[in-house]
ZAGUPA-11634 format. One record per residue: residue in one letter; z, x, y of N, C-alpha, C in turn. Coordinates in pm, whole numbers, plus 32768, in hexadecimal, padded with zeros to 4 digits. Layout:
residues N
AZXYZXYZXY
...
end
This chain:
residues 472
XB56256BAB073B52E5631B069B4965633B059
XB454568CB0A5B3C35696B09CB39756C7B013
XB3E55728AFDCB3C5575BAF55B3D356EDAEEC
XB4355695AEFEB4495627AE9FB3D655C4AEA4
XB3A655A9AF1CB334554DAF2BB2B85587AEEC
XB2A0560CAF01B22B564BAEC5B235564BAE2D
XB2AD565CADF9B2C05659AD68B2A155D1AD2F
XB2CC5568AD72B2B054DFAD44B21B54C2AD4A
XB1D754F4ADB0B14754DFADB9B0FF5524AD47
XB12D559BAD21B0F055E2ACAFB1035593AC2F
XB17B555BAC1CB1945509ABA4B13D548CABA3
XB12A5450AC1AB0D853D7AC20B04753F5AC01
XB0155468AC31AF8C548FAC0FAF7E54A7AB7A
XAFE554E4AB3AAFE254F6AAA7AFDE5470AA60
XB02A540EAA95B02A5388AA5AAF9F5349AA63
XAF5C5352AAD4AED75319AAE5AE72535FAA8C
XAE7F53E4AA80AE1F5430AA2FAE2C540AA99C
XAEA65406A966AEB953E4A8D9AE8F5355A8BC
XAEA852FAA918AE7E5270A902ADE65267A900
XADA252B3A95AAD1152B3A95CACD552ECA8DD
XAD115356A8A9ACDE5390A82CACEC532DA7BA
XAD5D52E9A7B3AD725289A746AD115215A750
XACF751E6A7CBAC995178A7DBAC0C51A1A7B5
XABE5521AA7DBAB5E5248A7B8AB4D525BA722
XABBD526FA6D9ABB6527EA648ABAB51F8A601
XABB1518CA64CABA25108A60FAC2350CDA5DB
XAC955106A600AD1550D2A5D1AD385052A61D
XAD884FF9A5E0ADB24F80A625AE034FA2A6A2
XAE074F40A6FDAE4C4F57A77CAEE04F73A768
XAF214F2DA707AFAF4F43A6EFAFCA4FD1A6BF
XAF745004A666AF84508DA634AF6F50F1A6A5
XAF0E50D4A6FCAEF5512CA76EAF6F5136A7C9
XAFB350C3A7E0B02950C4A835B0995114A7F5
XB0A9510BA76EB1125157A729B0F751ECA733
XB07A5214A71FB05652A2A72AB07252D5A7B8
XB0515284A81AB06752AEA8A4B0FB52BCA8C4
XB14A525AA896B1DA5260A8B1B21C52D8A86F
XB1F152FAA7F2B22D536BA7ABB20F53F0A7EE
XB1A253F5A83AB17E5471A87EB1CC5486A8FE
XB2215424A924B26B542CA9A3B2FC544AA989
XB3425481A9EBB3D25498A9DBB41B5414A9C5
XB4945421A993B4E253AAA96DB5045354A9E5
XB5255396AA55B5505348AACBB4DF52F1AB01
XB465532BAB05B3F452DFAB3AB3C75276AAD6
XB3C75296AA55B39C5234A9F1B3FB51BFA9E9
XB47851D2AA11B4D65162AA14B4C75110AA94
XB493514FAAFCB4855109AB7CB40A50B0AB80
XB39C50DBAB44B31F508EAB4BB3295004AB0A
XB3684FF6AA92B3754F6DAA5CB3C14F11AAB9
XB4254F48AAFEB46F4EF5AB5EB4164EC8ABD1
XB3BF4F22AC00B3634EFDAC6CB2FF4E95AC40
XB2CC4EA2ABC2B26F4E3EAB8FB2B34DB5AB82
XB32F4DB4AB53B3784D35AB47B3934CF9ABD0
XB3B34D4FAC32B3CA4D1CACB9B34D4CE1ACF6
XB2D94D1CACD6B25B4CE8AD0BB23B4C5FACD2
XB2644C47AC56B24A4BC3AC1AB2A94B5AAC4F
XB3224B84AC7AB3844B23ACABB3684AFDAD3C
XB33D4B5EAD8CB3244B42AE19B2B44ADCAE29
XB2C14A7AAE84B2594A16AE97B1DC4A52AED3
XB16B4A21AEA7B0EC4A4FAEDEB0DA4A1AAF6B
XB0934A64AFBBB07C4A39B045B02749BBB048
XB04C4960B0A1B00548E0B0AAAF7948F5B0E0
XAF1948A6B0B0AE8F48B7B0E0AE854895B174
XAE2448D1B1B5AE1248BBB244ADE8482BB25F
XAE1647F7B2CEADF9476DB2F6AD7B476CB34A
XAD164726B31BAC9A4719B367ACA0469EB3C1
XAC404696B41BAC3A4623B475AC2045A3B428
XABC845A8B3C5ABAA4530B376AC264500B32A
XAC73455DB2F4ACEC4536B2ADAD5344FAB30D
XAD5C4530B386ADB844FAB3E8AD93446AB40E
XAD12444FB41EACE643C7B43EAD044369B3CA
XACED4398B350AD0A4345B2DAAD9E4326B2CF
XADF44387B2ECAE84436EB2E8AEAD430AB354
XAE714314B3C9AE9142B7B435AE664228B410
XADF5421AB3CCADCA4195B3A0AE2D4158B33F
XAE7041AAB2F2AECD4177B28DAF59415FB2C6
XAF79419EB338B004419BB366B0174164B3F3
XAFB04161B446AFC34137B4D1AFDD40A1B4D8
XB0504074B50EB0703FE5B50EB00D3F8FB55C
XAFDA3FC1B5CDAF7E3F71B61DAEFF3F50B5CF
XAECC3FB0B586AE533F99B536AE703F3CB4C1
XAEE23F4DB480AF063EF6B410AF1E3E66B43F
XAF553E57B4B8AF6A3DD1B4EEAEE53D8BB507
XAE823DD4B53AADFE3D9AB551ADBC3D73B4CC
XADD03DC4B465AD9B3DA1B3E2ADDB3D22B3AC
XAE5C3D10B3C8AEA03C94B39DAE6B3C1CB3E9
XAE493C2EB468AE103BBEB4B4AD873B95B47C
XAD3D3BF4B44AACBD3BD3B40AACD53B7DB38E
XAD383BA0B33EAD563B51B2C7AD843AC5B2EC
XADD43ABCB357AE023A37B383AD8D39E2B3B3
XAD313A1CB3FFACBD39D0B42EAC6239A7B3BB
XAC5839FAB357AC0639D7B2E4AC413960B299
XACC6395AB28FAD0738E9B24DACF33868B29E
XACFB3873B324ACE337FCB376AC5237CEB36C
XABF7382CB360AB6A3806B352AB5237BBB2CF
XAB9137E9B264AB8337A3B1E4ABC33719B1EA
XAC2A370AB23DAC6B3688B248AC11361FB287
XABAB3647B2D2AB5135E6B310AAF635A2B2AB
XAAF835CEB22EAAAD3587B1C5AAF23507B19A
XAB6F34F6B1C0ABBC3481B197AB7933FBB1B4
XAB4533E3B22EAB083361B24BAA8C3343B1F7
XAA5033A5B1B5A9DB338DB162A9FF3365B0D3
XAA7D336AB0B0AAAB3348B02AAB0832D0B031
XAB103283AFC4AB6B320FAFC6ABFC323BAFC4
XAC4E31E6AFFCACDF31FCAFF8AD1E318FAFA2
XAD7E31B3AF54ADC23158AEF7AE553152AF1D
XAE8830D5AF2EAF1430BFAF51AF543063AEE9
XAFCE3081AEC8B01B302DAE6BB0A0300AAEAC
XB0CC2F91AE98B14B2F64AED1B18E2F05AE70
XB20F2EFCAE77B25C2EA1AE22B2D52E6DAE6C
XB2F42DEBAE55B3652DACAE99B3B22D57AE34
XB4342D63AE37B48A2D0BADE6B4F32CCFAE43
XB50E2C4EAE2EB56B2C07AE86B5B92BA1AE35
XB6332B8CAE5EB6892B26AE21B6AD2AC0AE8C
XB6972A3DAE70B6AA29D1AED2B71D2978AEA8
XB77B2961AF04B7EC2908AEEFB7DC2892AF4E
XB7AC2821AF1CB78C27ACAF6FB7E92739AF4B
XB7DA26CBAF98B82A2654AF7AB7FD2614AEF8
XB7812633AED1B7502604AE51B76D266AADE5
XB7192672AD86B72E26D6AD1BB7132763AD50
XB76327C0AD22B74F284CAD45B6DB2885ACF4
XB68E28DFAD33B61D2919ACECB60329A7AD21
XB5B829F2ACD6B5902A7AACFCB4F92A83ACF2
XB4C02ADFAD43B42E2AEEAD46B4092B82AD47
XB39D2BA1AD03B3672C29ACFEB2D42C23AD23
XB2AA2C7CAD7EB2202C7EADADB1ED2D0FADA2
XB1782D20AD65B1382DA3AD55B0AB2D9BAD8C
XB08A2DFBADE2B0052DFEAE22AFC32E86AE09
XAF402E82ADF1AEEE2EFAADE4AE6F2EE2AE34
XAE592F35AE9BADEA2F21AEF8AD962F9FAEFF
XAD142F8EAEF2ACB42FFBAF05AC5B2FD7AF79
XAC543030AFDDAC053014B055ABA33086B06C
XAB303063B0A2AAC830C4B0C0AA8A30A1B146
XAA843109B19DAA4730F2B220A9AF30FCB20F
XA96C308DB222A8DC3088B20DA88E30BFB284
XA8BF30A6B2FBA87A30D9B372A8E130F8B3DD
XA8D93175B40DA92D319FB47EA8E1320DB4C5
XA8B331F0B53BA861324FB587A8AF32CFB5A8
XA93032C6B5AEA982333AB5D7A996339FB567
XA9753378B4EBA98E33D6B47CA93E3458B48B
XA8BD344AB4ACA86934C1B4B9A895351DB529
XA8A734EBB5A5A8D53544B611A95C3583B5F7
XA9B53538B5B8AA393571B599AA2D35E8B53B
XA9D635DAB4D6A9C33649B478A97C36BEB4BD
XA91E36A3B515A8DA370EB55DA93D375BB5B6
XA9943714B5FAA9F73755B650AA5137B0B5FE
XAA7B377EB58AAAD037D0B534AA86384CB501
XAA04383DB4E6A9B738B1B4B8A9A83917B528
XA99238E7B5A3A9873944B614AA0C3989B62F
XAA7A3942B61BAAFD3981B629AB1039EFB5C1
XAAE339D6B547AAEC3A3BB4DEAA963AB4B501
XAA1D3A9CB52DA9C53B0BB552A9FE3B5BB5C9
XAA3E3B13B626AA7C3B58B696AAED3BB3B669
XAB3E3B83B60BABAA3BD7B5D7AB743C4CB587
XAB063C38B541AAC93CA7B4F8AA943D12B558
XAA563CE6B5C5AA2B3D46B629AAA23D87B66E
XAB0F3D3BB67AAB893D76B6B1ABC13DE3B657
XABB03DD2B5D3ABDB3E3AB576AB863EB8B587
XAB033EA5B59BAAAD3F19B5B5AAD23F5DB639
XAAF23F0BB69BAB1C3F44B71CAB9E3F91B70D
XABFB3F59B6BFAC793F9FB6A6AC624022B65C
XABFF4023B602ABDF409FB5BBABA64108B61A
XAB5140DCB676AB1B413BB6D8AB8A4173B731
XABE7411DB759AC59414EB7A8ACAE41B0B758
XACC2418FB6D9AD1041E8B682ACCB4270B675
XAC4A426DB65DAC0142EBB64FAC07433EB6CF
XABFB42FAB741AC024343B7C0AC8B4380B7D5
XACF44334B7B7AD7C4368B7CAAD9743DEB76D
XAD6E43D2B6EFAD88443EB68FAD3544BAB6B4
XACB644A3B6D8AC634515B700AC9E455DB779
XACC64510B7DEACFF454CB856AD7C459CB835
XADD5455FB7E6AE5045A4B7C2AE33461FB76D
XADD34615B712ADAF4686B6BBAD7646F9B70E
XAD1D46D7B76BACE2473FB7C0AD49477EB81C
XADA7472FB84DAE0F4765B8A5AE6747C8B859
XAE8447A9B7DAAED24807B789AE86488AB777
XAE04487FB758ADB448F9B749ADB04949B7CB
XADA14904B83CAD9E494AB8BCAE264987B8DC
XAE92493FB8BEAF184976B8D6AF3049F2B880
XAEFD49ECB806AF074A62B7B0AEB84AD8B7EA
XAE414ABBB820ADF24B24B85DAE334B5EB8DA
XAE6E4B06B92CAEB14B36B9A5AF2C4B89B981
XAF714B60B915AFE44BAFB8E9AFB94C3CB8C0
XAF494C46B879AF174CCAB853AEEE4D1BB8CF
XAEB14CD7B931AE8A4D1DB9AAAF044D50B9F7
XAF6E4D02B9F8AFE64D2DBA40B0314D99B9F4
XB0274D99B971B05C4E0BB926B00E4E89B948
XAF8C4E7BB957AF394EECB97FAF5B4F18BA0E
XAF764EB6BA66AF9F4ED7BAEEB0234F23BAEF
XB0804EFBBA99B1004F40BA91B0EC4FD0BA62
XB0924FE2BA03B075506BB9D5B03A50BFBA46
XAFE05085BA94AFA650CFBB05B01050F0BB6E
XB065508DBB8CB0CE50A6BBEFB1305110BBBD
XB150510CBB3BB1A95172BB03B16651FCBB06
XB0E551FFBAEBB09C527DBAF0B09A52B5BB7F
XB084525EBBE0B087528ABC6BB11152C1BC91
XB177527DBC62B1FF52AABC81B21B5333BC44
XB1F15345BBC9B20953C6BB87B1C05438BBCE
XB146541DBBF9B0FB5485BC41B13D54A5BCC7
XB166543ABD0FB1A75452BD91B22B549ABD7F
XB2795475BD1BB2F854B9BD03B2E3554ABCDB
XB27C5563BC8AB26055ECBC63B2345641BCDA
XB1E25608BD30B1B75653BDA6B22C566DBE06
XB28A560EBE0CB2FE5623BE64B3575693BE30
XB365569CBDAAB3B75707BD72B37C5790BD8F
XB2F75797BD96B2B75817BDB6B2AE582EBE4D
XB2DD57CDBE9BB2E157DDBF2BB25F57C3BF72
XB1FE5781BF2FB17E5765BF6DB17156D2BF93
XB1D95684BF80B1D855F6BFA6B25D55D3BFE6
XB25B5573C041B2D35549C087B31E54DFC038
XB39B54CCC05DB3EC5463C01DB3B353D9C039
XB37453C8C0AEB3385347C0D0B2C85322C06F
XB2825387C039B21A536ABFD5B258532BBF58
XB2C85364BF2DB30C532FBEB7B34052A3BED2
XB375528DBF49B3A85207BF6BB33751A1BF70
XB2C551C8BFA1B253516CBFA7B22A513EBF1B
XB21A519DBEC0B1EE5177BE39B25E5133BDEC
XB2DD5153BE0DB34B510EBDC7B351507BBDEC
XB332505CBE6BB32C4FCEBE93B2BD4F86BE49
XB24A4FC8BE3EB1DB4F8BBDF3B1FE4F7DBD5F
XB24A4FDEBD29B2734FD6BC9DB2CE4F5EBC84
XB32D4F47BCDEB3864ED4BCCDB33A4E51BCDF
XB2D94E51BD3AB2874DD8BD4AB2374DBDBCCC
XB2054E24BC8AB1BB4E12BC0CB2164DDBBBA0
XB2954E0ABB9CB2F54DD4BB3BB3104D41BB58
XB31E4D1EBBD6B3364C92BBFDB2C04C3ABBD4
XB2464C68BBEFB1D04C1BBBC9B1C54C09BB32
XB1EE4C6DBAE7B1EA4C63BA55B24B4BF9BA23
XB2C44BF9BA59B3264B94BA31B2F44B07BA55
XB2B94AFBBACAB2864A79BAF5B2154A48BA99
XB1BD4AA0BA71B14E4A7ABA18B1814A55B98E
XB1ED4A95B961B2284A6EB8E0B25F49E0B8E6
XB2A049BEB955B2D14934B963B26048D0B96C
XB1F548F2B9B2B1814898B9BBB1414883B933
XB13A48ECB8E5B10248E0B85EB1574885B806
XB1DA4891B80FB230483BB7BFB22347A8B7E6
XB214478EB868B2014703B894B17D46CAB861
XB114471AB864B09346EBB831B09846D6B79A
XB0E44728B752B0F64712B6C3B1424691B6A8
XB1A54674B6FBB1F045F7B6EAB197457DB700
XB1404585B761B0E54514B77BB08444FFB706
XB04E456CB6D2AFF54561B65FB03F452CB5E5
XB0B8455AB5CEB107452AB55CB1234496B568
XB13E4467B5E1B15943D9B5F6B0DE4384B5D9
XB06843B7B5F8AFED436AB5E3AFC94360B54F
XAFD643CEB505AFA943CFB47AB01843A6B41B
XB0944399B44CB100436EB3F5B12D43D7B392
XB1174455B3B3B13F44C5B35CB167453AB3B3
XB1D84579B396B20245E8B3EDB1A64660B3E1
XB1814696B453B1324712B45AB18D4779B49A
XB1BE47D5B448B2234834B476B1E548A3B4C9
XB17548D6B49EB1394949B4E1B0A7492DB500
XB077496BB56AAFEA495BB58DAF8F49A2B52B
XAFC749FEB4DDAF774A42B478AF4C49E6B407
XAF8C496FB3FDAF66490FB397AEE048CBB3B6
XAEB348D8B432AE374898B45AADC148F4B440
XAD5A48B9B40AACE04906B3EEAC7948EAB45B
XAC434953B493ABDD4943B4F9ABFB4996B574
XAB9349AEB5C1AB9D49F7B63FAB4249B4B6A5
XAB6249CCB722AB114995B78FAA9F49F7B7A9
XAA2849D3B77DA9B34A26B794A9734A01B81A
XA9134A52B842A8D64A3EB8C6A8454A12B8BE
XA80C4A10B848A78049EBB838A778495AB80B
XA74B4903B865A7434875B847A6C9483BB88D
XA6614814B843A5E747E1B884A5FE4759B8C4
XA5AE473CB928A5B646BCB96CA56A4651B91C
XA5A445DAB90DA55D456FB8C5A4F6452BB91E
XA4A044DEB8DFA43B4492B928A47D4418B968
XA471440EB9EAA4B343A1BA32A4794319BA0B
XA3FA4314B9E8A3BD4296B9BEA3F94266B93C
XA40F42C2B8DFA44D429DB85FA4DD426FB874
XA52042ABB8D5A5A8427FB8F3A5A941F0B929
XA54841D0B97DA53E4148B9B4A52140E3B946
XA4CC4109B8E7A4AF40AFB878A52A409BB821
XA5744105B80BA5EE40F8B7BAA65840A5B802
XA65940ABB887A6BC4060B8D3A6A83FC9B8C7
XA62E3F9EB8ADA6133F10B89EA65A3ED4B825
XA68F3F28B7CEA6D83EF8B759A76F3F0BB76A
XA79A3F25B7E4A8293F37B7FBA8743EB5B7E3
XA8ED3EBCB7ACA9393E40B790A9533DECB80C
XA96C3E2DB87EA9883DDFB8F7A9113D89B91F
XA8983DBFB90FA8203D75B932A8083D03B8CF
XA81D3D1EB852A80B3CB6B7EDA8743C48B7FE
XA8EC3C6CB826A9523C07B840A92B3BAEB8B5
XA8EF3BE8B91BA8C23B98B98DA8523B39B963
XA7F83B66B90CA78F3B0DB8D9A7CA3A9CB885
XA82F3ABCB836A8713A54B7E6A8BA39F1B83F
XA8EB3A1EB8B1A92D39C2B90EA8CB395BB945
XA84F3984B95BA7E83924B988A7CD38BCB91C
XA7BF38EBB8A0A7A7388DB832A81E382FB81D
XA8953864B830A90B380FB820A91037A4B88D
XA8E837C8B907A8E43765B974A87D36F9B957
XA80C371DB91BA7A936B9B8F6A7DE365CB889
XA8293692B82BA865363DB7C3A8D135E3B7FE
XA9183615B862A97A35BFB8A5A938354AB8EB
XA8C03560B921A87634F1B95DA84F348BB8F4
XA82334BBB87EA802345EB812A87E3414B7E2
XA8F03459B7E3A96C3416B7BBA99133A8B81E
XA97C33C2B89FA9963359B902A93332E7B8F7
XA8B93305B8CBA855329BB8B7A87C3240B843
XA8C93274B7E4A8F23223B771A94431A9B796
XA98331A9B80DA9CF3133B838A97530BBB84F
XA8F330CFB85DA8973060B876A85F3025B7F4
XA8873059B781A8533029B700A8C42FECB6AE
XA8A32F90B656A90A2F53B602A9332FAFB58F
XA9A22F8EB554A9D42FD3B4DCA9D62F6DB46B
XA98E2F8BB401A9822F2FB390A9BF2F72B315
XAA172F2BB2D2AA592F5EB25BAA602EF0B1F2
XAA642F18B175AA712EBAB105AAF02ED6B0B8
XAB302E69B085ABAE2E73B03DABA42E2CAFB8
XABDC2E66AF51ABF02E27AED0AC862E23AEB7
XACB92DA8AE9CAD492D99AE93AD6D2D4EAE12
XADD12D85ADD1AE092D43AD59AE9D2D30AD73
XAECB2CB0AD60AF572C8EAD7AAF8E2C40AD04
XB0082C61ACDDB04C2C1BAC71B0D92BFBAC9F
XB1002B7DAC8BB1872B53ACB3B1C02AF4AC49
XB2442AECAC43B2872A8DABE9B3092A63AC29
XB32329E0AC1EB3A029A4AC4FB3F12979ABD6
XB471299BABD5B4C7297DAB64B541292FAB95
XB55A28B6AB58B5D32867AB75B6342881AB03
XB69B28CDAB22B6F728F8AAB8B753288AAA89
XB7712822AADDB7D327BCAAB8B79A2750AA5C
XB718274BAA52B6DB26E2A9FFB6E62708A96D
XB6E926A6A91CB6EE26BAA88AB6772671A84E
XB61826BBA813B612274FA80FB5E82784A898
XB5F52808A8B5B5D0283FA939B53D2824A958
XB52527FEA9D5B49E27DBAA00B45B2857AA3D
XB3E62879AA0DB39928ECAA3EB30F28B9AA65
XB2E628DCAAE1B26528B0AB13B210292BAB36
XB1C72967AAD7B17329DCAAF7B0F229B2AB3C
XB0BE2A0DAB91B04229F1ABD7AFFB2A75ABF6
XAF792A78ABE1AF262AECABFFAEBB2AC4AC64
XAE9B2B22ACBBAE382B06AD22ADDC2B80AD2F
XAD5B2B6CAD25ACF62BD5AD38AC9A2BA9ADA9
XAC882C05AE0AAC392BDEAE7FABE52C54AEAD
XAB762C35AEEBAB1E2C98AF2AAB012C67AFB7
XAB1C2CBDB017AB0A2C96B0A4AAB92D00B0ED
XAA7A2CD6B156AA322D30B1AFAA632D14B23C
XAA8C2D81B280AAC72D75B304AA702DBEB368
XAA512D7CB3D6AA062DB8B443AA542DA5B4C4
XAA702E15B509AAB82E0FB588AA602E50B5F3
XAA592E0CB664A9FE2E39B6CFAA3F2E1BB754
XAA562E84B7A1AA8E2E72B826AA1E2E4BB885
XAA292DD6B8BCA9C02DA3B913A9CC2DD7B9A2
XAA462DEFB9CFAA552E20BA57AAD42E73BA62
XAAC32EEBBA96AB342F43BAB7AB032F9DBB27
XAB3E2F8FBB9BAB0F2FD8BC10AB1A3070BBFB
XAB803099BBB3AB963129BBA4AB2A3171BB57
XAAE7312ABAF9AA853170BAA7AA0A3198BAF8
XA9EC3152BB64A97B3178BBB9A99831FCBC01
XAA113209BC34AA363284BC7AAA4C32F9BC1A
XAA7A32DBBBA2AA873346BB3FAA003380BB1B
XA99D332FBB10A9173361BAF1A8DE33B0BB68
XA8FA3383BBE1A8CB33CCBC56A90F3455BC61
XA98F3459BC43A9D834D8BC46A9A23538BBDD
XA97D3503BB6AA9453558BB00A8BF3593BB2B
XA8703544BB75A7F03577BBA7A80535E7BC0C
XA86A35D9BC61A8883642BCC2A8B936C0BC7B
XA90536AEBC0FA9383722BBC4A8C53773BB88
XA8583732BB66A7E4377BBB31A7AB37D7BB9C
XA79E37A4BC16A76D37F7BC84A7CD386BBCA1
XA84E384EBC9BA8B138B7BCB3A8A93925BC4A
XA89B38FEBBCDA8913961BB61A81239B5BB6F
XA7A53976BB9DA72A39C1BBB2A73A3A29BC1F
XA77E3A07BC8BA7963A68BCF6A7F53AD7BCC8
XA8573AB3BC78A8B13B19BC42A8663B7BBBE7
XA8033B48BB9DA7B23B9FBB48A7633C03BB9D
XA7293BD3BC0BA6DF3C2DBC64A73C3C96BCA1
XA7B43C6BBCC7A8133CC9BD02A8403D32BC9C
XA8513D08BC20A8773D66BBB6A8093DCEBBA2
XA78C3DA0BBA0A71D3DFFBB92A7193E61BC06
XA72F3E2FBC7FA72B3E87BCF4A7983EF2BCED
XA8113EC9BCCAA8803F28BCC3A86A3F8FBC54
XA8393F61BBE2A8243FBEBB73A7B64023BB92
XA74C3FF5BBD3A6E14051BBF9A71140B8BC5E
XA761408BBCBFA79940E8BD21A7F9414BBCDF
XA84A4118BC85A8A9416EBC3EA86041D7BBEA
XA7F341AEBBAAA7A6420DBB5AA7664277BBB3
XA730424DBC24A6F042ACBC7EA7544313BCB3
XA7C942E4BCDBA82F433FBD0EA861439EBCA1
XA871436BBC28A89E43BFBBBAA8354428BB97
XA7B74402BB9EA74D4461BB81A74A44D0BBEA
XA75B44ACBC68A75C4511BCD2A7D6456DBCC5
XA8464534BC9CA8BC4588BC85A8A245EBBC14
XA85B45BFBBACA83B4618BB3DA7DC4688BB6A
XA77B4664BBBCA71D46C9BBEFA768472FBC46
XA7BF46FDBC9EA80C4757BCF4A86647B2BCA2
XA8A7477ABC3CA8FE47CCBBE7A8AF4837BB9D
XA8354815BB73A7E04877BB2EA7BD48EBBB8C
XA79E48CBBC08A77F4935BC69A7FA498ABC88
XA86C4949BC96A8E64992BCB6A90C49F4BC47
XA8ED49D0BBCBA90C4A2BBB5CA8C04AAEBB6A
XA8404AA5BB8BA7F04B1DBB9CA8224B73BC0F
XA8494B32BC7CA8804B7CBCEEA9054BBDBCC9
XA9584B75BC80A9DB4BA9BC5AA9CE4C21BBFE
XA96F4C1EBBA2A95B4C8FBB48A9324D0CBB96
XA8D54CFBBBF2A8A94D6CBC43A91A4DA0BC9C
XA9684D43BCD2A9D84D6CBD27AA404DB9BCD8
XAA5C4D8FBC5DAABC4DD7BC0AAA884E63BBE8
XAA074E6DBBD0A9CC4EEFBBB2A9DA4F4DBC2B
XA9BD4F1ABCA2A9C84F6DBD1AAA5A4F91BD38
XAAB54F31BD21AB434F4CBD3AAB784FB6BCDA
XAB4A4FB3BC5BAB745019BBFBAB4150A3BC25
XAAC650A7BC52AA8E5127BC80AAD8515ABCFC
XAAFA50FEBD55AB425124BDCEABCD515ABDAD
XAC11511BBD4DAC96514ABD27AC9051D3BCE4
XAC3051E4BC8AAC235266BC47AC0952D5BCAE
XABB852B7BD11AB9A531BBD78AC17533ABDCB
XAC6052D0BDF3ACD852E5BE44AD43532EBDF4
XAD50530EBD75ADB55351BD23AD9253E5BD10
XAD125401BCF7ACEA548DBCE8ACFD54DDBD66
XACDE54A2BDD9ACEF54E8BE58AD825503BE76
XADD7549DBE5BAE6554B3BE77AEA25518BE16
XAE725519BD9AAEA95573BD36AE925606BD5A
XAE1E5621BD98ADFE56ACBDBDAE2556CABE4D
XAE635668BE91AE945681BF18AE315666BF86
XADC35622BF6AAD605605BFD1AD6F5579C00D
XADBB5523BFCCADCB5499BFFBAE5A547CC01E
XAE72540EC068AEF953E7C08EAF295377C034
XAFAB5361C033AFE95300BFD8AFC55271BFFD
XAFB25255C07EAF9051CCC0A6AF0851A2C06F
XAEAA51FFC071AE2651DFC038AE3051C4BFA2
XAE855210BF5DAE9451FBBECDAED45175BEAF
XAF405154BEF8AF8450D4BEE2AF275060BF03
XAEDD506FBF72AE815004BF99AE114FF3BF33
XADDF5062BEFEAD75505ABE99ADA8501BBE19
XAE24503CBDF4AE5E4FFFBD7BAE774F6ABD8F
XAEA04F45BE08AEB44EB7BE26AE304E6ABE20
XADC74EA5BE59AD444E64BE53AD144E57BDC3
XAD304EBABD70AD074EB3BCE3AD514E43BC9B
XADD24E37BCB6AE1F4DCCBC74ADED4D43BCA0
XADCE4D34BD20AD9B4CB4BD50AD124C95BD14
XACBC4CFCBD0AAC374CE6BCD2AC3F4CC4BC3D
XAC9A4D05BBF5ACA84CEABB66ACD84C5BBB4E
XAD3C4C30BB9BAD6D4BA7BB8DAD044B43BBBB
XACBA4B66BC22AC514B0BBC51ABE34AFDBBEA
XABC84B65BB9EAB644B5BBB35AB914AFABAC8
XAC114B02BAA2AC454AA4BA3FAC484A16BA77
XAC714A09BAF5AC764984BB33ABEB4947BB40
XAB884999BB5FAAFF4965BB68AACC4938BAE0
XAAF14980BA78AACC4954B9F1AB1148D1B9CE
XAB9048C4B9F5ABD74846B9DDAB9647D4BA29
XAB7247EBBAA8AB2F4782BAF6AAA9475BBAB7
XAA6547BCBA7EA9E7479EBA3BA9FE4742B9C4
XAA63475EB975AA7D470CB8FFAAB74684B924
XAB094680B98DAB3E45FFB9B9AACF45A8B9F2
XAA7345E4BA3EAA014596BA72A9A5456AB9FF
XA99B45BCB998A94E4594B922A98F451BB8DD
XAA134520B8CDAA5A44AFB88FAA4C4431B8E4
XAA534440B968AA4443CBB9BFA9B64395B9BA
XA95443EEB9B3A8C943C1B9A8A8B24377B925
XA8ED43A6B8BAA8E4435FB83AA92642D6B843
XA99642CFB88AA9DA424DB899A98741EDB8ED
XA94E421CB95BA90041C2B9B1A87C4199B96F
XA84641F0B91AA7CB41CCB8D3A7E74178B857
XA8654173B82CA8874122B7B7A85D4161B734
XA85B41E7B72DA833422DB6B3A8A74284B686
XA8A142ACB606A90E42FCB5CEA8FC4390B5EC
XA88243C2B5DBA8684450B5F1A7EB445FB647
XA7F444B4B6ABA78144CFB700A716451CB6B5
XA73F4565B64EA6DF45B3B601A67F455DB5B1
XA6A144DEB59EA6474484B553A5CA4463B5A1
XA5CC4475B625A5574459B678A50744D8B68B
XA48344CCB68DA42F4543B6A8A44A4576B734
XA44645FAB745A45B4635B7CAA3E04620B821
XA3FA461FB8A3A38C460CB901A3374689B907
XA2B44678B90EA25946ECB911A25C4732B995
XA26946E8BA01A2654726BA84A2E9472BBACB
XA3524700BA88A3D446FCBACCA4134784BADB
XA3E947E6BA89A425486BBA92A40548AEBB17
XA39B4883BB5AA37148C2BBD7A3C0488EBC4E
XA40F482BBC3CA45647F1BCAEA4C2484FBCDF
end
């Protein structure tokens, strides 16, 4: 079998050499391929075209999924975000509808009737066309303002929904990357446990190790297998969550592009505070104050009259069918009227205006409370990010020390200077340190995503890093 493989390799090298010579001579690519094929045995020259055809039939590997692409897919497929976008369209239509009172309205009506009386029977037809225009209505302006504030509130709600979407996708994306990293670490742990077992078993066969040594490492080996199976299930669950968010199945974690790095500068806290002032929740609270003020103006409208003008055209005809000849009495009427209605007294309108004034104060206090909560949330998120950054550095150093400790324990046990408990304990500490390093990187990225959400920005990298924050 080995001789056959070497023979095929020699033929393949002859194929490459002849093709290279033909190409260097300036021959077309098709001629070069023919020359190369003729220099090979019949069996191999018949196999290569089949391989080339198979390569063209097999589907190409799908491009890696980036975080930006995942967010874009979620924007197109996530029902909660699409529902909020529909609410914006609905509010925009209602806002446009408030233009109605500023334009005339036209009504047309028609009536036909047949009368059977003790006198002559007759029929009548009446046609009316009325155009009316509201000349003065104090409530028109506040009503339109309220509708505009409702539209702006829904638009800010769409931005808020986008921030929530980005946070959810980022968190799920980072969790998949971390689960993939932990899976690799546990595969490495399984290799270490298997290596320990092989060394212990080999030493026992030579009579320099006890059976208890083999049993100790075999227990650790089975635990490593259990941890690997558990991490595979965790990875599949995280893939399912990401697939549900983006509306596209993600079969393998290898489809994701990116890794959890450990170098991430701290942003300027002042810039974060400035960016937070543009958060949708804060702008919605400000719009609530303006809406309460417009509600007060709407309640004030009850104290003003409503003046409207009407233009009316009416045509009617009465017909007596029994008369000879039939009697027809046509009549046309054109009129212009002006109507003014004014409520002189209504006890409820005084209390409605008072309630609207109280609502303004309430909205103002709610705005202050929103600012307080957002500032506290930003501060806590920033401290979490700082803590996660510090933990990453500690975790890296701990993993380095644990690796050195395991190598030392393994070398000592291999030459008979160390005991099996020290080796198993060192390997366990290494596995914990390796997983903790991945978990600390995940916590760093999750705290970064939360800080971006609390600051109301898309990417933390868009802000300049703090000059003195690295020393913290």
